[in-house]
KOLFI-755928 format. One record per residue (C-alpha): residue in one letter; x, y, z. Coordinates in pm, whole numbers, padded with zeros to 5 digits, always signed. Layout:
aXYZ...
This chain:
m+08849+07508+16356t+09014+07220+16152g+09252+07220+15870v+09625+07226+15825a+09879+07512+15759l+10201+07446+15607g+10513+07661+15654v+10832+07595+15461d+11172+07749+15519i+11397+07728+15231g+11791+07733+15264g+12067+07682+15018s+12151+07343+15171t+11839+07241+15362t+11452+07269+15314r+11241+07217+15623a+10872+07216+15650l+10616+07221+15922a+10246+07135+15913v+10023+07275+16202d+09660+07290+16286s+09476+07605+16430s+09581+07528+16783g+09956+07551+16688a+09989+07168+16741v+10259+07017+16510i+10103+06771+16258g+10413+06679+16078r+10772+06781+15977g+10973+06736+15669v+11335+06781+15575a+11497+06771+15235g+11793+06905+15047g+11835+07269+14944g+11540+07425+14783n+11672+07755+14670p+11680+07784+14303n+11975+08037+14306t+12204+07782+14456n+12049+07441+14360g+11904+07489+14015p+11531+07543+13965a+11435+07174+13899a+11633+07026+14174a+11504+07295+14417a+11137+07244+14340a+11171+06883+14376q+11337+06902+14728l+11064+07160+14820l+10789+06912+14730a+10968+06622+14910a+10987+06819+15245a+10628+06951+15208n+10473+06606+15143t+10670+06451+15426a+10528+06711+15672l+10179+06686+15520s+10169+06306+15531g+09874+06270+15309s+09692+06572+15454q+09601+06878+15227a+09719+07216+15325e+09455+07491+15359t+09737+07751+15306c+10123+07740+15257v+10381+08005+15324i+10725+07961+15185g+11017+08164+15325m+11292+08211+15084a+11606+08420+15057g+11621+08568+14708s+11261+08501+14642s+11267+08736+14346a+11429+08452+14151l+11069+08332+14097l+10999+08613+13877d+11219+08473+13611p+10994+08285+13379a+11239+07988+13341v+11264+07939+13721a+10881+07991+13749a+10828+07716+13500e+11016+07461+13718f+10806+07561+14024d+10470+07530+13839v+10403+07194+14020v+10459+07338+14344f+10223+07629+14301e+09957+07392+14161l+09974+07156+14457l+10048+07391+14753r+09927+07726+14628p+10171+07902+14834r+10240+08251+14943v+10615+08321+14890v+10781+08565+15131s+11140+08681+15221d+11346+08489+15477a+11329+08835+15667e+10959+08804+15717v+10973+08438+15841a+11257+08507+16073f+11074+08802+16223a+10746+08598+16266s+10946+08320+16434g+11075+08547+16698t+10776+08762+16787s+10399+08792+16774s+10428+09169+16696a+10318+09270+16339f+10577+09569+16347g+10942+09588+16420t+11276+09502+16261v+11468+09208+16176l+11843+09190+16158i+12004+08885+15998s+12374+08807+15996g+12479+08471+15871t+12717+08430+15575g+12577+08764+15458s+12379+09049+15640i+12074+09251+15607a+11819+09454+15807s+11453+09493+15721r+11156+09686+15864i+10845+09478+15906t+10517+09632+15893g+10193+09426+15917r+10430+09130+15913e+10549+09234+15560r+10888+09354+15468v+10866+09721+15372a+11220+09853+15374t+11563+09710+15391y+11926+09816+15456g+12215+09628+15320g+12211+09280+15172f+12430+09361+14874g+12637+09049+14884w+12993+08981+14969l+13153+09205+14698l+12949+09519+14774g+12865+09489+15138d+12756+09229+15383e+12913+09438+15668g+12921+09250+15994s+12844+08917+15841a+13040+08591+15876f+13206+08653+15536w+13308+09005+15629i+13444+08881+15982g+13629+08591+15820r+13771+08825+15559e+13900+09068+15820a+14061+08788+16027v+14258+08668+15717r+14357+09033+15649v+14484+09084+16010t+14682+08746+15968l+14841+08860+15640y+14944+09196+15786a+15085+09031+16089l+15289+08792+15861q+15415+09073+15655s+15530+09274+15964g+15763+08990+16068k+15670+09041+16436p+15563+08763+16661l+15220+08638+16576g+14938+08709+16807p+14648+08450+16908l+14413+08534+16604p+14677+08515+16328r+14805+08187+16487a+14443+08061+16496v+14378+08147+16134l+14689+07957+16010t+14611+07659+16214s+14254+07659+16072a+14392+07688+15730g+14634+07403+15796l+14932+07633+15745p+15274+07651+15954i+15292+07900+16224e+15673+07872+16282g+15943+07932+16029d+15976+08173+15753p+15653+08380+15759r+15670+08422+15364i+15560+08063+15333p+15232+08089+15511f+15181+08433+15378g+15185+08321+15009r+14996+08004+15071l+14729+08166+15260i+14669+08421+14982r+14669+08139+14725q+14441+07913+14931v+14179+08198+14987n+14184+08307+14610r+14136+07957+14492e+13811+07916+14689e+13468+08069+14666p+13473+08407+14834i+13204+08312+15083r+13436+08026+15213l+13591+08308+15408a+13316+08282+15647r+13469+07968+15797f+13727+08197+15980a+13453+08410+16135p+13413+08205+16464l+13788+08262+16547a+13733+08637+16582s+13469+08553+16864s+13652+08275+17040v+14019+08406+17054d+14135+08653+17319d+14333+08893+17091p+14304+09263+17078a+14285+09242+16702a+13999+08991+16732h+13813+09224+16975e+13849+09502+16741i+13685+09298+16456v+13408+09197+16677e+13337+09569+16771r+13346+09699+16418a+13103+09411+16305a+12862+09469+16597q+12856+09854+16539s+12789+09794+16165l+12505+09543+16230a+12355+09769+16511a+12367+10064+16260q+12197+09859+15986a+11909+09776+16221l+11867+10130+16329a+11863+10262+15974v+11541+10099+15924h+11391+10068+16271d+11067+10257+16347t+10876+10073+16617g+10840+09732+16776p+11111+09478+16874v+11424+09405+16685v+11448+09038+16602l+11805+08903+16548a+11860+08606+16342g+12155+08421+16184a+12460+08228+16322v+12670+08531+16387m+12407+08662+16641q+12494+08350+16861t+12854+08468+16894a+13029+08747+17087v+12933+08979+16785g+12559+08911+16866a+12615+08985+17241r+12777+09314+17151v+12483+09394+16918r+12247+09336+17197e+12427+09577+17413l+12433+09841+17142l+12054+09801+17087g+12003+09795+17463d+11739+10099+17434h+11523+09859+17232e+11339+09534+17283v+11561+09274+17142v+11458+08911+17088d+11605+08608+16905a+11461+08447+16601k+11361+08080+16631d+11340+07803+16390g+11238+07960+16059t+10972+07703+15999v+10791+07822+16303g+10756+08171+16149a+10657+08025+15804a+10391+07794+15969w+10248+08071+16191l+10217+08307+15886a+10044+08020+15699s+09821+07965+16008l+09728+08329+16023d+09623+08317+15659a+09426+07998+15713f+09264+08056+16049g+09279+08421+16108p+09407+08619+16408e+09296+08354+16653a+09556+08107+16527h+09797+07996+16785r+10182+08030+16725p+10341+07669+16676e+10567+07561+16957l+10857+07324+16895
């Protein structure tokens, strides 16, 4: 069976495309800037998406195209959709959530759960390779428990309380202050005030940059944050899980938090998501070639 299926994985900073044939062989790859209209603007996002897709196709025409996008509901806005008209005319894509793409990248099963923890966090139940239920995903202000934002915020809070106490600083507060470029020694009121001002001047999601410290520093306060994050994430997955594997996706899952989540979900089959373009391309292959389509291997 001949033909090309195109999968596109859209992120806020990077758009990646993968073109494959029915055997799963890679025909081409494309990379461009951020294609999410929520973070990059509709016109610029559509242009980046087309750039990545055209590079991957390299003159071929896609039989089918699946686009995985966080916040895909933005395309329901007529003003946003208008900027994507050329994309829909050329590629005729099926747009799915990043959860569906992540799940398909990690397992051949059509049923299961995907748990994502990157800057934010969300769990979704997948039925027939489609998202049918979610838990969480409310954003930094209302939720995202166990996410990099949440972990980073907790690390900063521990640091502020430690500075307030006047007691010697532990490894985690010292690491946070060092990362923020603030003094460790001397009057604690100085880094205390500066840390608060620094964090409040920045976008809230910038707190995520402190998250890796909680997983890398040997400090009881850090261990507690890791445990609370893992417990919350495991609970999110179990809140929607019914049957099948649990696919873990996102940068947090590659840290000590992810290791603890795997322990907490030990009674279930747990697998890691792979490159999101693999999931998108495979979903496109299933659309184009049917159930005999082979999963792409990078």
